[in-house]
Backbone bond lengths (Angstrom), bond angles and torsions (degrees), N, CA, C in turn:
res aa  C-N    CA-C-N  psi(-1)  N-CA   C-N-CA  omega(-1)  CA-C   N-CA-C  phi
1 X - - - 1.440 - - 1.517 107.93 -
2 X 1.310 115.80 137.48 1.460 122.81 175.86 1.519 107.17 -127.83
3 X 1.321 116.71 133.98 1.459 122.71 -179.52 1.521 108.58 -121.27
4 X 1.341 116.21 139.85 1.453 119.54 178.07 1.512 111.80 -164.02
5 X 1.321 114.77 -175.15 1.468 121.75 175.54 1.518 107.33 -121.68
6 X 1.309 115.81 135.79 1.460 122.09 -173.15 1.530 113.05 -61.57
7 X 1.339 117.99 -23.25 1.469 120.69 -179.54 1.522 112.26 -76.00
8 X 1.325 117.83 -15.97 1.462 121.31 179.24 1.518 110.19 -87.74
9 X 1.328 116.67 150.55 1.467 118.00 175.32 1.526 109.92 -65.77
10 X 1.327 116.07 159.16 1.460 120.12 178.29 1.533 108.72 -56.77
11 X 1.345 118.37 132.37 1.460 121.40 -174.10 1.526 114.49 -74.01
12 X 1.330 116.97 -12.84 1.453 121.00 -179.80 1.527 107.79 -158.12
13 X 1.310 116.60 -179.49 1.454 120.53 177.46 1.527 108.54 -83.78
14 X 1.325 114.69 110.97 1.460 120.88 179.38 1.519 109.40 -94.04
15 X 1.343 117.12 159.47 1.465 119.89 169.89 1.533 110.02 -58.33
16 X 1.323 116.48 152.66 1.465 122.11 -175.75 1.526 112.57 -54.97
17 X 1.325 118.46 -35.60 1.468 121.29 -179.09 1.527 111.17 -64.53
18 X 1.314 118.20 -39.11 1.460 121.23 178.08 1.521 110.44 -70.44
19 X 1.334 117.26 -40.46 1.469 120.95 176.74 1.532 109.75 -59.17
20 X 1.327 117.18 -42.97 1.466 121.73 178.76 1.524 110.48 -61.18
21 X 1.326 117.23 -42.66 1.469 121.85 179.28 1.528 110.97 -64.32
22 X 1.322 117.48 -45.73 1.470 120.76 179.65 1.529 111.29 -66.60
23 X 1.329 117.13 -37.81 1.475 120.29 175.95 1.525 110.77 -61.54
24 X 1.338 117.53 -40.29 1.462 121.46 176.14 1.529 110.27 -59.66
25 X 1.318 117.23 -45.60 1.466 120.59 -179.97 1.520 111.69 -63.43
26 X 1.324 117.05 -39.10 1.473 121.01 -179.66 1.533 112.11 -69.43
27 X 1.318 117.04 -33.80 1.467 120.89 -171.33 1.529 114.29 -93.64
28 X 1.310 118.63 -8.87 1.462 120.94 -171.30 1.526 111.44 -100.54
29 X 1.333 115.23 135.10 1.467 121.73 173.54 1.531 107.11 -91.85
30 X 1.316 116.63 101.95 1.461 120.68 -174.61 1.520 113.02 -76.11
31 X 1.314 117.35 -9.34 1.475 120.05 172.83 1.528 110.21 -72.18
32 X 1.321 116.63 -24.41 1.469 121.49 -176.21 1.533 113.03 -89.92
33 X 1.315 118.00 -4.96 1.462 121.04 -176.39 1.520 111.67 -109.07
34 X 1.312 114.79 148.09 1.461 121.60 173.16 1.535 108.52 -83.28
35 X 1.317 116.18 165.37 1.458 119.11 173.93 1.526 108.93 -66.50
36 X 1.310 115.09 156.00 1.456 120.14 -179.93 1.508 111.17 136.86
37 X 1.327 115.71 -163.01 1.457 122.37 -175.49 1.528 109.93 -107.73
38 X 1.332 115.14 136.23 1.461 122.49 174.81 1.526 106.96 -121.59
39 X 1.326 116.39 120.62 1.459 119.78 177.25 1.518 109.25 -80.53
40 X 1.320 115.71 129.22 1.465 122.08 178.29 1.527 108.69 -100.28
41 X 1.328 114.98 -45.77 1.469 121.94 174.03 1.527 107.03 -141.15
42 X 1.318 114.30 72.31 1.468 120.32 -177.56 1.513 111.03 59.26
43 X 1.325 116.53 -140.23 1.472 121.15 178.44 1.530 111.85 -93.91
44 X 1.339 117.28 7.58 1.467 120.41 175.43 1.529 111.87 -85.72
45 X 1.333 115.80 -33.00 1.468 121.35 174.47 1.529 105.91 -137.94
46 X 1.325 116.25 117.36 1.458 119.67 179.40 1.526 109.28 -149.25
47 X 1.321 114.94 159.92 1.464 120.93 -178.41 1.519 110.30 -115.69
48 X 1.314 115.21 138.40 1.458 122.29 171.65 1.526 106.61 -106.46
49 X 1.323 117.13 119.09 1.462 121.47 178.57 1.523 107.10 -98.62
50 X 1.324 115.64 119.52 1.459 122.06 -171.38 1.522 111.13 -126.26
51 X 1.316 116.97 135.49 1.463 122.34 169.17 1.526 106.27 -107.01
52 X 1.328 115.78 119.74 1.454 121.61 -173.97 1.526 110.27 -131.69
53 X 1.305 115.37 166.12 1.453 122.58 170.11 1.521 106.61 -117.77
54 X 1.331 116.16 129.39 1.455 118.95 -179.14 1.525 110.47 -65.52
55 X 1.319 114.12 151.58 1.467 120.65 -177.54 1.528 109.13 -132.25
56 X 1.329 115.18 168.28 1.455 119.76 176.06 1.523 109.43 -63.41
57 X 1.298 115.12 145.80 1.466 122.22 -177.36 1.538 112.16 -49.44
58 X 1.312 116.96 -42.91 1.478 120.85 -177.54 1.525 112.66 -64.45
59 X 1.328 118.04 -19.42 1.465 122.05 -179.78 1.532 112.77 -86.67
60 X 1.324 117.63 -13.28 1.467 122.49 -177.57 1.524 109.75 -108.90
61 X 1.321 115.89 123.87 1.457 119.71 -179.11 1.526 110.96 -82.59
62 X 1.326 116.57 140.10 1.462 119.84 172.98 1.529 109.46 -64.06
63 X 1.321 115.50 148.00 1.465 120.25 -176.89 1.516 110.89 -139.54
64 X 1.329 113.94 161.67 1.457 121.40 176.33 1.528 107.64 -148.24
65 X 1.319 115.44 153.34 1.475 122.19 179.18 1.519 108.18 -125.88
66 X 1.288 117.61 149.93 1.466 121.42 -178.01 1.526 113.31 -112.26
67 X 1.329 118.12 -32.92 1.468 120.59 -176.01 1.521 113.75 -98.54
68 X 1.326 116.83 -17.51 1.461 120.59 -177.23 1.524 111.26 -130.33
69 X 1.311 114.44 141.97 1.453 123.33 169.27 1.525 106.45 -82.55
70 X 1.316 117.94 139.42 1.468 122.90 174.62 1.522 109.10 -101.11
71 X 1.315 116.71 127.19 1.465 120.17 165.30 1.518 105.04 -111.02
72 X 1.332 116.07 106.72 1.458 121.35 -177.54 1.526 108.13 -96.84
73 X 1.328 115.14 120.30 1.463 123.49 -175.61 1.521 108.42 -119.04
74 X 1.327 116.65 134.77 1.457 120.23 179.43 1.526 109.26 -103.61
75 X 1.337 116.25 113.52 1.469 121.44 179.00 1.526 111.22 -79.21
76 X 1.352 117.21 -42.70 1.460 120.68 174.11 1.516 110.86 -153.56
77 X 1.338 114.89 162.54 1.456 122.13 -176.74 1.512 110.06 93.11
78 X 1.323 115.55 -165.34 1.460 120.96 175.44 1.521 108.63 -147.24
79 X 1.313 115.02 148.21 1.457 120.34 -179.45 1.515 109.17 -153.95
80 X 1.308 113.78 165.65 1.457 121.51 168.22 1.517 106.67 -113.58
81 X 1.327 115.27 138.71 1.459 121.15 171.49 1.527 106.69 -116.17
82 X 1.326 115.73 123.97 1.454 119.96 173.06 1.518 108.78 -81.15
83 X 1.324 116.84 147.81 1.459 121.00 -179.37 1.526 109.71 -147.69
84 X 1.323 115.09 146.20 1.458 121.98 176.04 1.528 108.56 -158.31
85 X 1.307 115.34 159.57 1.461 120.11 175.74 1.523 109.33 -73.03
86 X 1.326 115.77 142.11 1.466 121.00 176.05 1.530 107.82 -90.87
87 X 1.312 115.19 96.42 1.471 121.30 -176.41 1.523 113.07 -95.66
88 X 1.326 116.75 9.28 1.451 120.68 178.35 1.516 114.44 84.33
89 X 1.331 117.80 10.58 1.470 120.69 -177.42 1.523 113.21 -106.71
90 X 1.330 117.87 -5.94 1.459 120.79 -177.61 1.525 110.46 -77.91
91 X 1.326 116.16 139.57 1.460 121.01 179.65 1.525 110.01 -84.46
92 X 1.315 115.64 131.77 1.462 121.84 -178.53 1.529 109.84 -75.96
93 X 1.332 115.16 127.68 1.466 120.83 173.45 1.526 109.62 -90.54
94 X 1.352 115.52 -39.74 1.464 120.55 -179.00 1.520 108.66 -159.31
95 X 1.314 116.39 131.24 1.457 121.05 176.26 1.524 109.67 -110.06
96 X 1.314 115.48 119.94 1.462 122.80 173.28 1.525 108.43 -121.27
97 X 1.315 115.08 36.39 1.452 121.60 -174.55 1.521 112.28 -59.92
98 X 1.321 117.02 -46.64 1.463 119.92 -178.37 1.523 112.18 -68.26
99 X 1.338 117.48 -41.92 1.460 121.56 -174.83 1.527 113.00 -79.21
100 X 1.356 116.63 -42.78 1.466 119.69 -170.00 1.531 113.94 -133.33
101 X 1.326 118.50 8.26 1.465 122.68 -177.18 1.533 111.54 53.63
102 X 1.324 116.11 49.38 1.464 119.50 178.20 1.525 109.88 -145.66
103 X 1.325 114.04 138.40 1.457 121.94 170.80 1.524 106.39 -121.41
104 X 1.317 116.57 128.73 1.461 121.64 174.78 1.521 108.06 -98.75
105 X 1.327 115.87 134.24 1.460 121.35 176.57 1.517 109.93 -102.07
106 X 1.337 115.49 157.03 1.463 121.13 177.67 1.527 111.00 -69.26
107 X 1.287 117.07 -35.84 1.463 122.68 -179.27 1.510 109.53 -157.76
108 X 1.322 115.16 -174.62 1.454 119.70 -177.29 1.529 108.44 -143.28
109 X 1.327 116.37 124.04 1.461 121.49 177.12 1.526 110.57 -81.98
110 X 1.318 116.47 145.02 1.470 123.01 174.46 1.527 112.71 55.84
111 X 1.314 116.23 45.52 1.461 122.04 -176.66 1.531 111.35 -74.70
112 X 1.316 115.88 129.48 1.463 123.21 171.07 1.521 107.66 -105.45
113 X 1.314 117.40 163.84 1.465 121.03 -178.35 1.522 111.23 -121.91
114 X 1.319 114.46 140.33 1.464 122.13 174.36 1.524 106.79 -114.77
115 X 1.306 117.22 128.90 1.466 121.20 175.37 1.520 107.81 -91.17
116 X 1.323 114.48 119.77 1.459 121.12 -179.54 1.525 109.51 -102.55
117 X 1.332 115.60 130.43 1.460 123.14 175.03 1.525 106.75 -125.12
118 X 1.331 118.75 167.68 1.462 119.44 -177.26 1.537 112.57 -52.71
119 X 1.330 114.39 129.30 1.463 121.31 -179.26 1.516 113.82 96.30
120 X 1.331 117.62 -12.12 1.470 120.84 178.31 1.526 109.95 -74.90
121 X 1.334 114.75 147.76 1.460 119.41 170.85 1.521 109.21 -137.71
122 X 1.314 115.18 152.24 1.455 122.26 175.45 1.517 107.84 -136.03
123 X 1.329 115.76 130.62 1.466 121.68 177.56 1.514 108.48 -99.78
124 X 1.312 115.44 125.73 1.455 121.40 179.06 1.518 109.18 -114.63
125 X 1.325 115.27 120.96 1.451 122.92 -179.91 1.534 108.76 -90.95
126 X 1.333 118.74 170.24 1.463 120.11 -177.91 1.535 114.91 -56.04
127 X 1.306 118.29 -23.04 1.462 120.95 179.87 1.533 112.96 -91.36
128 X 1.325 117.77 6.13 1.465 122.63 -178.43 1.520 110.79 -108.01
129 X 1.325 116.96 114.23 1.458 121.49 173.13 1.524 106.44 -80.63
130 X 1.316 117.34 138.21 1.462 119.54 179.25 1.521 110.71 -141.05
131 X 1.340 114.52 151.19 1.463 122.89 -178.88 1.539 105.86 -129.13
132 X 1.343 117.46 91.34 1.465 120.50 -175.63 1.531 113.34 -82.87
133 X 1.339 114.05 170.30 1.472 124.24 170.67 1.529 113.88 63.02
134 X 1.330 116.13 39.19 1.461 120.52 176.42 1.533 110.07 -95.36
135 X 1.315 115.81 149.57 1.468 122.45 -179.34 1.523 110.22 -62.32
136 X 1.343 114.87 135.76 1.458 119.73 172.24 1.526 108.59 -94.85
137 X 1.323 118.74 -89.48 1.470 121.14 178.34 1.520 112.01 -89.12
138 X 1.318 115.23 -39.90 1.463 121.30 178.59 1.519 107.45 -154.04
139 X 1.314 115.91 168.93 1.464 120.42 178.54 1.525 108.22 -54.95
140 X 1.327 115.81 135.54 1.465 121.17 -176.61 1.522 109.71 -134.34
141 X 1.315 116.02 138.92 1.463 121.36 171.64 1.521 105.50 -87.83
142 X 1.316 115.91 121.62 1.458 120.48 -174.45 1.523 111.15 -121.23
143 X 1.309 113.94 151.45 1.465 120.24 165.90 1.512 105.39 -111.47
144 X 1.308 113.50 119.14 1.454 121.28 -179.08 1.518 107.94 -117.39
145 X 1.312 115.44 139.88 1.454 121.72 174.25 1.525 106.45 -117.86
146 X 1.316 116.07 121.28 1.459 120.95 178.33 1.523 107.07 -110.00
147 X 1.337 115.19 110.53 1.456 119.60 176.42 1.527 107.16 -91.62
148 X 1.317 115.03 124.22 1.462 122.51 179.66 1.523 108.04 -99.42
149 X 1.334 116.21 126.37 1.460 122.20 -179.87 1.525 108.08 -121.67
150 X 1.316 116.67 120.81 1.470 121.43 177.67 1.518 109.09 -58.19
151 X 1.334 116.70 124.59 1.470 119.94 -176.53 1.530 112.63 -62.63
152 X 1.323 118.00 -22.24 1.472 119.54 177.32 1.516 112.60 -65.19
153 X 1.338 117.69 -19.15 1.464 121.41 177.98 1.519 112.53 -80.44
154 X 1.313 118.05 -6.49 1.461 121.49 -176.47 1.520 113.19 -87.86
155 X 1.332 117.22 -10.05 1.461 120.74 -175.60 1.491 111.77 -100.66
């Protein structure tokens, strides 16, 4: 997992696919876009623009992806994202791996929290369990952009 703010320069040399995703986030006015999918590089790098309402942690299931890296960017609002290492001990609540590249877990051991404010981003790799869109101080209407990057582009 990598956490940062979009206004800061990249903290290290990332693979070109991640640089392309971060450049998209820096250059796009998300107030001008509707919700939906924006292809950045076909279906290998694409963005999901989502308008959500944060919920209590217990209402949001932890999730993990195997084929795509998630770069979760908060355009407005505030949220907490829970995160933990996927050590193979979490019980599966629902697997939609083939259809949607997502596994939902029943719970998450050793969960840490990231406070997301406008401009924050967090990169979640296949070994990172995450629980997005949780309430921070109070219920918040958020615009979240999730850029999906095919992990095969990272090598």
